[in-house]
FILO-533179 format. One record per atom (N, C-alpha, C): residue number from 1; x, y, z; atom name; residue in three letters. Coordinates in steps of 0.02 Angstrom, whole numbers, plus 50000, padded with zeros to 5 digits. Example, Ala and Ser with C-alpha at 12.3 -4.5 7.8 and 13.67 -1.06 7.14 Angstrom:
BEGIN
<pt pos="1" x="50660" y="49716" z="50390" site="N" code="ALA"/>
<pt pos="1" x="50615" y="49775" z="50390" site="CA" code="ALA"/>
<pt pos="1" x="50660" y="49835" z="50390" site="C" code="ALA"/>
<pt pos="2" x="50642" y="49888" z="50354" site="N" code="SER"/>
<pt pos="2" x="50684" y="49947" z="50357" site="CA" code="SER"/>
<pt pos="2" x="50645" y="50002" z="50394" site="C" code="SER"/>
***
This chain:
BEGIN
<pt pos="1" x="50149" y="50394" z="48696" site="N" code="MET"/>
<pt pos="1" x="50106" y="50431" z="48740" site="CA" code="MET"/>
<pt pos="1" x="50094" y="50392" z="48805" site="C" code="MET"/>
<pt pos="2" x="50087" y="50326" z="48799" site="N" code="ILE"/>
<pt pos="2" x="50075" y="50285" z="48858" site="CA" code="ILE"/>
<pt pos="2" x="50136" y="50286" z="48904" site="C" code="ILE"/>
<pt pos="3" x="50194" y="50296" z="48876" site="N" code="THR"/>
<pt pos="3" x="50255" y="50299" z="48917" site="CA" code="THR"/>
<pt pos="3" x="50253" y="50358" z="48965" site="C" code="THR"/>
<pt pos="4" x="50231" y="50415" z="48939" site="N" code="TYR"/>
<pt pos="4" x="50227" y="50474" z="48982" site="CA" code="TYR"/>
<pt pos="4" x="50173" y="50465" z="49037" site="C" code="TYR"/>
<pt pos="5" x="50119" y="50432" z="49020" site="N" code="ALA"/>
<pt pos="5" x="50068" y="50418" z="49069" site="CA" code="ALA"/>
<pt pos="5" x="50094" y="50372" z="49124" site="C" code="ALA"/>
<pt pos="6" x="50133" y="50322" z="49104" site="N" code="LEU"/>
<pt pos="6" x="50163" y="50277" z="49154" site="CA" code="LEU"/>
<pt pos="6" x="50212" y="50314" z="49200" site="C" code="LEU"/>
<pt pos="7" x="50253" y="50357" z="49170" site="N" code="TYR"/>
<pt pos="7" x="50300" y="50396" z="49211" site="CA" code="TYR"/>
<pt pos="7" x="50262" y="50442" z="49259" site="C" code="TYR"/>
<pt pos="8" x="50209" y="50473" z="49235" site="N" code="PHE"/>
<pt pos="8" x="50169" y="50516" z="49278" site="CA" code="PHE"/>
<pt pos="8" x="50137" y="50475" z="49334" site="C" code="PHE"/>
<pt pos="9" x="50112" y="50416" z="49318" site="N" code="GLY"/>
<pt pos="9" x="50083" y="50372" z="49369" site="CA" code="GLY"/>
<pt pos="9" x="50134" y="50351" z="49421" site="C" code="GLY"/>
<pt pos="10" x="50195" y="50332" z="49398" site="N" code="PHE"/>
<pt pos="10" x="50248" y="50314" z="49445" site="CA" code="PHE"/>
<pt pos="10" x="50264" y="50372" z="49491" site="C" code="PHE"/>
<pt pos="11" x="50268" y="50432" z="49464" site="N" code="ALA"/>
<pt pos="11" x="50284" y="50491" z="49505" site="CA" code="ALA"/>
<pt pos="11" x="50230" y="50506" z="49556" site="C" code="ALA"/>
<pt pos="12" x="50168" y="50501" z="49535" site="N" code="CYS"/>
<pt pos="12" x="50112" y="50515" z="49582" site="CA" code="CYS"/>
<pt pos="12" x="50109" y="50464" z="49638" site="C" code="CYS"/>
<pt pos="13" x="50116" y="50401" z="49621" site="N" code="ILE"/>
<pt pos="13" x="50113" y="50349" z="49672" site="CA" code="ILE"/>
<pt pos="13" x="50173" y="50353" z="49719" site="C" code="ILE"/>
<pt pos="14" x="50231" y="50371" z="49692" site="N" code="ALA"/>
<pt pos="14" x="50290" y="50378" z="49734" site="CA" code="ALA"/>
<pt pos="14" x="50282" y="50435" z="49783" site="C" code="ALA"/>
<pt pos="15" x="50253" y="50491" z="49761" site="N" code="ILE"/>
<pt pos="15" x="50240" y="50547" z="49806" site="CA" code="ILE"/>
<pt pos="15" x="50189" y="50527" z="49859" site="C" code="ILE"/>
<pt pos="16" x="50137" y="50491" z="49839" site="N" code="ALA"/>
<pt pos="16" x="50087" y="50468" z="49887" site="CA" code="ALA"/>
<pt pos="16" x="50118" y="50421" z="49938" site="C" code="ALA"/>
<pt pos="17" x="50164" y="50379" z="49916" site="N" code="GLN"/>
<pt pos="17" x="50198" y="50332" z="49962" site="CA" code="GLN"/>
<pt pos="17" x="50241" y="50371" z="50012" site="C" code="GLN"/>
<pt pos="18" x="50276" y="50422" z="49989" site="N" code="LEU"/>
<pt pos="18" x="50317" y="50463" z="50034" site="CA" code="LEU"/>
<pt pos="18" x="50273" y="50500" z="50085" site="C" code="LEU"/>
<pt pos="19" x="50217" y="50527" z="50062" site="N" code="LEU"/>
<pt pos="19" x="50173" y="50563" z="50108" site="CA" code="LEU"/>
<pt pos="19" x="50142" y="50515" z="50160" site="C" code="LEU"/>
<pt pos="20" x="50126" y="50455" z="50139" site="N" code="ALA"/>
<pt pos="20" x="50100" y="50406" z="50187" site="CA" code="ALA"/>
<pt pos="20" x="50154" y="50386" z="50237" site="C" code="ALA"/>
<pt pos="21" x="50217" y="50383" z="50215" site="N" code="MET"/>
<pt pos="21" x="50271" y="50367" z="50260" site="CA" code="MET"/>
<pt pos="21" x="50282" y="50423" z="50311" site="C" code="MET"/>
<pt pos="22" x="50273" y="50485" z="50289" site="N" code="VAL"/>
<pt pos="22" x="50277" y="50541" z="50336" site="CA" code="VAL"/>
<pt pos="22" x="50222" y="50536" z="50388" site="C" code="VAL"/>
<pt pos="23" x="50162" y="50519" z="50366" site="N" code="ARG"/>
<pt pos="23" x="50106" y="50511" z="50414" site="CA" code="ARG"/>
<pt pos="23" x="50119" y="50453" z="50461" site="C" code="ARG"/>
<pt pos="24" x="50151" y="50401" z="50437" site="N" code="LEU"/>
<pt pos="24" x="50168" y="50345" z="50480" site="CA" code="LEU"/>
<pt pos="24" x="50217" y="50365" z="50534" site="C" code="LEU"/>
<pt pos="25" x="50265" y="50407" z="50516" site="N" code="ILE"/>
<pt pos="25" x="50316" y="50427" z="50564" site="CA" code="ILE"/>
<pt pos="25" x="50290" y="50478" z="50614" site="C" code="ILE"/>
<pt pos="26" x="50255" y="50529" z="50591" site="N" code="ILE"/>
<pt pos="26" x="50234" y="50583" z="50636" site="CA" code="ILE"/>
<pt pos="26" x="50160" y="50580" z="50654" site="C" code="ILE"/>
<pt pos="27" x="50128" y="50524" z="50641" site="N" code="GLY"/>
<pt pos="27" x="50057" y="50519" z="50656" site="CA" code="GLY"/>
<pt pos="27" x="50043" y="50530" z="50730" site="C" code="GLY"/>
<pt pos="28" x="49997" y="50575" z="50745" site="N" code="PRO"/>
<pt pos="28" x="49984" y="50590" z="50815" site="CA" code="PRO"/>
<pt pos="28" x="49948" y="50534" z="50853" site="C" code="PRO"/>
<pt pos="29" x="49916" y="50490" z="50818" site="N" code="ASP"/>
<pt pos="29" x="49876" y="50439" z="50850" site="CA" code="ASP"/>
<pt pos="29" x="49891" y="50371" z="50818" site="C" code="ASP"/>
<pt pos="30" x="49874" y="50318" z="50854" site="N" code="VAL"/>
<pt pos="30" x="49885" y="50250" z="50828" site="CA" code="VAL"/>
<pt pos="30" x="49841" y="50237" z="50767" site="C" code="VAL"/>
<pt pos="31" x="49781" y="50264" z="50768" site="N" code="GLY"/>
<pt pos="31" x="49736" y="50255" z="50710" site="CA" code="GLY"/>
<pt pos="31" x="49764" y="50286" z="50647" site="C" code="GLY"/>
<pt pos="32" x="49797" y="50343" z="50653" site="N" code="ASP"/>
<pt pos="32" x="49829" y="50374" z="50595" site="CA" code="ASP"/>
<pt pos="32" x="49885" y="50330" z="50568" site="C" code="ASP"/>
<pt pos="33" x="49922" y="50298" z="50612" site="N" code="ARG"/>
<pt pos="33" x="49976" y="50255" z="50590" site="CA" code="ARG"/>
<pt pos="33" x="49949" y="50192" z="50556" site="C" code="ARG"/>
<pt pos="34" x="49894" y="50165" z="50581" site="N" code="ILE"/>
<pt pos="34" x="49863" y="50107" z="50549" site="CA" code="ILE"/>
<pt pos="34" x="49839" y="50125" z="50479" site="C" code="ILE"/>
<pt pos="35" x="49806" y="50182" z="50472" site="N" code="LEU"/>
<pt pos="35" x="49783" y="50203" z="50406" site="CA" code="LEU"/>
<pt pos="35" x="49841" y="50217" z="50359" site="C" code="LEU"/>
<pt pos="36" x="49897" y="50243" z="50386" site="N" code="ALA"/>
<pt pos="36" x="49956" y="50255" z="50344" site="CA" code="ALA"/>
<pt pos="36" x="49985" y="50189" z="50319" site="C" code="ALA"/>
<pt pos="37" x="49986" y="50139" z="50361" site="N" code="LEU"/>
<pt pos="37" x="50010" y="50073" z="50339" site="CA" code="LEU"/>
<pt pos="37" x="49965" y="50043" z="50285" site="C" code="LEU"/>
<pt pos="38" x="49900" y="50052" z="50294" site="N" code="ASP"/>
<pt pos="38" x="49853" y="50026" z="50244" site="CA" code="ASP"/>
<pt pos="38" x="49862" y="50064" z="50178" site="C" code="ASP"/>
<pt pos="39" x="49871" y="50129" z="50182" site="N" code="THR"/>
<pt pos="39" x="49882" y="50169" z="50122" site="CA" code="THR"/>
<pt pos="39" x="49947" y="50150" z="50088" site="C" code="THR"/>
<pt pos="40" x="49998" y="50135" z="50127" site="N" code="MET"/>
<pt pos="40" x="50061" y="50114" z="50097" site="CA" code="MET"/>
<pt pos="40" x="50055" y="50046" z="50062" site="C" code="MET"/>
<pt pos="41" x="50015" y="50001" z="50089" site="N" code="SER"/>
<pt pos="41" x="50005" y="49937" z="50055" site="CA" code="SER"/>
<pt pos="41" x="49966" y="49946" z="49990" site="C" code="SER"/>
<pt pos="42" x="49918" y="49991" z="49990" site="N" code="ILE"/>
<pt pos="42" x="49881" y="50005" z="49928" site="CA" code="ILE"/>
<pt pos="42" x="49926" y="50037" z="49876" site="C" code="ILE"/>
<pt pos="43" x="49969" y="50084" z="49898" site="N" code="ASN"/>
<pt pos="43" x="50015" y="50115" z="49852" site="CA" code="ASN"/>
<pt pos="43" x="50066" y="50065" z="49824" site="C" code="ASN"/>
<pt pos="44" x="50086" y="50017" z="49865" site="N" code="THR"/>
<pt pos="44" x="50131" y="49965" z="49841" site="CA" code="THR"/>
<pt pos="44" x="50098" y="49923" z="49787" site="C" code="THR"/>
<pt pos="45" x="50035" y="49907" z="49797" site="N" code="VAL"/>
<pt pos="45" x="49998" y="49869" z="49746" site="CA" code="VAL"/>
<pt pos="45" x="49994" y="49909" z="49681" site="C" code="VAL"/>
<pt pos="46" x="49981" y="49974" z="49688" site="N" code="ALA"/>
<pt pos="46" x="49977" y="50017" z="49628" site="CA" code="ALA"/>
<pt pos="46" x="50044" y="50020" z="49592" site="C" code="ALA"/>
<pt pos="47" x="50099" y="50024" z="49630" site="N" code="LEU"/>
<pt pos="47" x="50165" y="50025" z="49598" site="CA" code="LEU"/>
<pt pos="47" x="50181" y="49960" z="49562" site="C" code="LEU"/>
<pt pos="48" x="50161" y="49904" z="49591" site="N" code="ILE"/>
<pt pos="48" x="50174" y="49840" z="49559" site="CA" code="ILE"/>
<pt pos="48" x="50132" y="49833" z="49496" site="C" code="ILE"/>
<pt pos="49" x="50070" y="49857" z="49497" site="N" code="VAL"/>
<pt pos="49" x="50029" y="49854" z="49436" site="CA" code="VAL"/>
<pt pos="49" x="50059" y="49898" z="49382" site="C" code="VAL"/>
<pt pos="50" x="50082" y="49958" z="49400" site="N" code="LEU"/>
<pt pos="50" x="50114" y="50001" z="49350" site="CA" code="LEU"/>
<pt pos="50" x="50178" y="49969" z="49323" site="C" code="LEU"/>
<pt pos="51" x="50214" y="49936" z="49365" site="N" code="LEU"/>
<pt pos="51" x="50275" y="49901" z="49342" site="CA" code="LEU"/>
<pt pos="51" x="50257" y="49845" z="49294" site="C" code="LEU"/>
<pt pos="52" x="50202" y="49810" z="49307" site="N" code="GLY"/>
<pt pos="52" x="50179" y="49759" z="49261" site="CA" code="GLY"/>
<pt pos="52" x="50157" y="49787" z="49194" site="C" code="GLY"/>
<pt pos="53" x="50125" y="49845" z="49196" site="N" code="LEU"/>
<pt pos="53" x="50105" y="49877" z="49134" site="CA" code="LEU"/>
<pt pos="53" x="50166" y="49900" z="49094" site="C" code="LEU"/>
<pt pos="54" x="50215" y="49928" z="49129" site="N" code="ALA"/>
<pt pos="54" x="50275" y="49952" z="49095" site="CA" code="ALA"/>
<pt pos="54" x="50317" y="49895" z="49067" site="C" code="ALA"/>
<pt pos="55" x="50320" y="49840" z="49103" site="N" code="GLY"/>
<pt pos="55" x="50361" y="49784" z="49081" site="CA" code="GLY"/>
<pt pos="55" x="50325" y="49736" z="49034" site="C" code="GLY"/>
<pt pos="56" x="50260" y="49739" z="49032" site="N" code="GLY"/>
<pt pos="56" x="50222" y="49695" z="48988" site="CA" code="GLY"/>
<pt pos="56" x="50217" y="49624" z="49013" site="C" code="GLY"/>
<pt pos="57" x="50228" y="49613" z="49078" site="N" code="SER"/>
<pt pos="57" x="50225" y="49546" z="49106" site="CA" code="SER"/>
<pt pos="57" x="50163" y="49539" z="49150" site="C" code="SER"/>
<pt pos="58" x="50133" y="49480" z="49149" site="N" code="GLN"/>
<pt pos="58" x="50072" y="49470" z="49188" site="CA" code="GLN"/>
<pt pos="58" x="50085" y="49442" z="49257" site="C" code="GLN"/>
<pt pos="59" x="50146" y="49422" z="49273" site="N" code="ILE"/>
<pt pos="59" x="50161" y="49394" z="49338" site="CA" code="ILE"/>
<pt pos="59" x="50155" y="49447" z="49393" site="C" code="ILE"/>
<pt pos="60" x="50166" y="49510" z="49374" site="N" code="TYR"/>
<pt pos="60" x="50161" y="49564" z="49423" site="CA" code="TYR"/>
<pt pos="60" x="50090" y="49572" z="49450" site="C" code="TYR"/>
<pt pos="61" x="50041" y="49557" z="49408" site="N" code="PHE"/>
<pt pos="61" x="49972" y="49565" z="49430" site="CA" code="PHE"/>
<pt pos="61" x="49954" y="49512" z="49483" site="C" code="PHE"/>
<pt pos="62" x="49981" y="49453" z="49476" site="N" code="GLU"/>
<pt pos="62" x="49969" y="49402" z="49527" site="CA" code="GLU"/>
<pt pos="62" x="50004" y="49421" z="49592" site="C" code="GLU"/>
<pt pos="63" x="50063" y="49448" z="49587" site="N" code="ALA"/>
<pt pos="63" x="50098" y="49471" z="49647" site="CA" code="ALA"/>
<pt pos="63" x="50060" y="49529" z="49680" site="C" code="ALA"/>
<pt pos="64" x="50030" y="49572" z="49640" site="N" code="ALA"/>
<pt pos="64" x="49991" y="49627" z="49667" site="CA" code="ALA"/>
<pt pos="64" x="49930" y="49602" z="49705" site="C" code="ALA"/>
<pt pos="65" x="49898" y="49550" z="49679" site="N" code="LEU"/>
<pt pos="65" x="49841" y="49521" z="49714" site="CA" code="LEU"/>
<pt pos="65" x="49861" y="49490" z="49781" site="C" code="LEU"/>
<pt pos="66" x="49917" y="49457" z="49782" site="N" code="ILE"/>
<pt pos="66" x="49940" y="49426" z="49845" site="CA" code="ILE"/>
<pt pos="66" x="49957" y="49481" z="49896" site="C" code="ILE"/>
<pt pos="67" x="49992" y="49532" z="49875" site="N" code="ILE"/>
<pt pos="67" x="50009" y="49587" z="49921" site="CA" code="ILE"/>
<pt pos="67" x="49947" y="49623" z="49944" site="C" code="ILE"/>
<pt pos="68" x="49897" y="49631" z="49902" site="N" code="ALA"/>
<pt pos="68" x="49835" y="49663" z="49922" site="CA" code="ALA"/>
<pt pos="68" x="49799" y="49623" z="49976" site="C" code="ALA"/>
<pt pos="69" x="49798" y="49557" z="49968" site="N" code="MET"/>
<pt pos="69" x="49766" y="49515" z="50019" site="CA" code="MET"/>
<pt pos="69" x="49804" y="49518" z="50085" site="C" code="MET"/>
<pt pos="70" x="49870" y="49514" z="50081" site="N" code="LEU"/>
<pt pos="70" x="49911" y="49518" z="50142" site="CA" code="LEU"/>
<pt pos="70" x="49904" y="49586" z="50176" site="C" code="LEU"/>
<pt pos="71" x="49900" y="49639" z="50137" site="N" code="GLY"/>
<pt pos="71" x="49892" y="49705" z="50165" site="CA" code="GLY"/>
<pt pos="71" x="49826" y="49713" z="50201" site="C" code="GLY"/>
<pt pos="72" x="49772" y="49686" z="50172" site="N" code="PHE"/>
<pt pos="72" x="49707" y="49690" z="50205" site="CA" code="PHE"/>
<pt pos="72" x="49706" y="49651" z="50270" site="C" code="PHE"/>
<pt pos="73" x="49731" y="49590" z="50268" site="N" code="VAL"/>
<pt pos="73" x="49731" y="49548" z="50328" site="CA" code="VAL"/>
<pt pos="73" x="49774" y="49578" z="50383" site="C" code="VAL"/>
<pt pos="74" x="49832" y="49605" z="50364" site="N" code="SER"/>
<pt pos="74" x="49876" y="49634" z="50415" site="CA" code="SER"/>
<pt pos="74" x="49845" y="49697" z="50445" site="C" code="SER"/>
<pt pos="75" x="49810" y="49737" z="50405" site="N" code="THR"/>
<pt pos="75" x="49778" y="49796" z="50432" site="CA" code="THR"/>
<pt pos="75" x="49723" y="49778" z="50481" site="C" code="THR"/>
<pt pos="76" x="49683" y="49729" z="50464" site="N" code="VAL"/>
<pt pos="76" x="49629" y="49707" z="50509" site="CA" code="VAL"/>
<pt pos="76" x="49659" y="49677" z="50573" site="C" code="VAL"/>
<pt pos="77" x="49711" y="49637" z="50567" site="N" code="ALA"/>
<pt pos="77" x="49742" y="49607" z="50626" site="CA" code="ALA"/>
<pt pos="77" x="49772" y="49660" z="50671" site="C" code="ALA"/>
<pt pos="78" x="49807" y="49709" z="50642" site="N" code="TYR"/>
<pt pos="78" x="49838" y="49761" z="50683" site="CA" code="TYR"/>
<pt pos="78" x="49785" y="49805" z="50717" site="C" code="TYR"/>
<pt pos="79" x="49730" y="49820" z="50682" site="N" code="ALA"/>
<pt pos="79" x="49677" y="49860" z="50712" site="CA" code="ALA"/>
<pt pos="79" x="49643" y="49822" z="50769" site="C" code="ALA"/>
<pt pos="80" x="49633" y="49757" z="50760" site="N" code="ARG"/>
<pt pos="80" x="49603" y="49717" z="50814" site="CA" code="ARG"/>
<pt pos="80" x="49650" y="49712" z="50874" site="C" code="ARG"/>
<pt pos="81" x="49715" y="49708" z="50860" site="N" code="PHE"/>
<pt pos="81" x="49763" y="49705" z="50914" site="CA" code="PHE"/>
<pt pos="81" x="49764" y="49770" z="50954" site="C" code="PHE"/>
<pt pos="82" x="49759" y="49825" z="50920" site="N" code="VAL"/>
<pt pos="82" x="49760" y="49890" z="50954" site="CA" code="VAL"/>
<pt pos="82" x="49695" y="49900" z="50994" site="C" code="VAL"/>
<pt pos="83" x="49639" y="49879" z="50966" site="N" code="LEU"/>
<pt pos="83" x="49575" y="49890" z="51000" site="CA" code="LEU"/>
<pt pos="83" x="49564" y="49841" z="51058" site="C" code="LEU"/>
<pt pos="84" x="49581" y="49777" z="51049" site="N" code="ARG"/>
<pt pos="84" x="49563" y="49726" z="51098" site="CA" code="ARG"/>
<pt pos="84" x="49621" y="49698" z="51138" site="C" code="ARG"/>
<pt pos="85" x="49681" y="49704" z="51112" site="N" code="GLY"/>
<pt pos="85" x="49739" y="49677" z="51147" site="CA" code="GLY"/>
<pt pos="85" x="49760" y="49609" z="51124" site="C" code="GLY"/>
<pt pos="86" x="49717" y="49574" z="51087" site="N" code="ASP"/>
<pt pos="86" x="49737" y="49510" z="51058" site="CA" code="ASP"/>
<pt pos="86" x="49703" y="49503" z="50990" site="C" code="ASP"/>
<pt pos="87" x="49729" y="49460" z="50949" site="N" code="ILE"/>
<pt pos="87" x="49703" y="49454" z="50881" site="CA" code="ILE"/>
<pt pos="87" x="49652" y="49398" z="50877" site="C" code="ILE"/>
<pt pos="88" x="49666" y="49342" z="50909" site="N" code="ILE"/>
<pt pos="88" x="49621" y="49285" z="50907" site="CA" code="ILE"/>
<pt pos="88" x="49584" y="49280" z="50972" site="C" code="ILE"/>
<pt pos="89" x="49519" y="49275" z="50967" site="N" code="GLU"/>
<pt pos="89" x="49478" y="49272" z="51028" site="CA" code="GLU"/>
<pt pos="89" x="49470" y="49201" z="51051" site="C" code="GLU"/>
***
């Protein structure tokens, strides 16, 4: 039963990733593109966690934490760059 739940989770996250990619490509505003990138990083973390659950390995969870931190920092840096023109004051 857990196998079907994992497959369903993979399918849902993959669809969400594709929809975020569409928003990244056709986003009418820069803010929409920044949010799409942040959503894609969150979806990537979710896919890695599901892969760790499916494989039974704990190393994927550490990789998911690292990617989550990098995704947050890159989103903040990109938003500051768009708003102010530079990242470091």
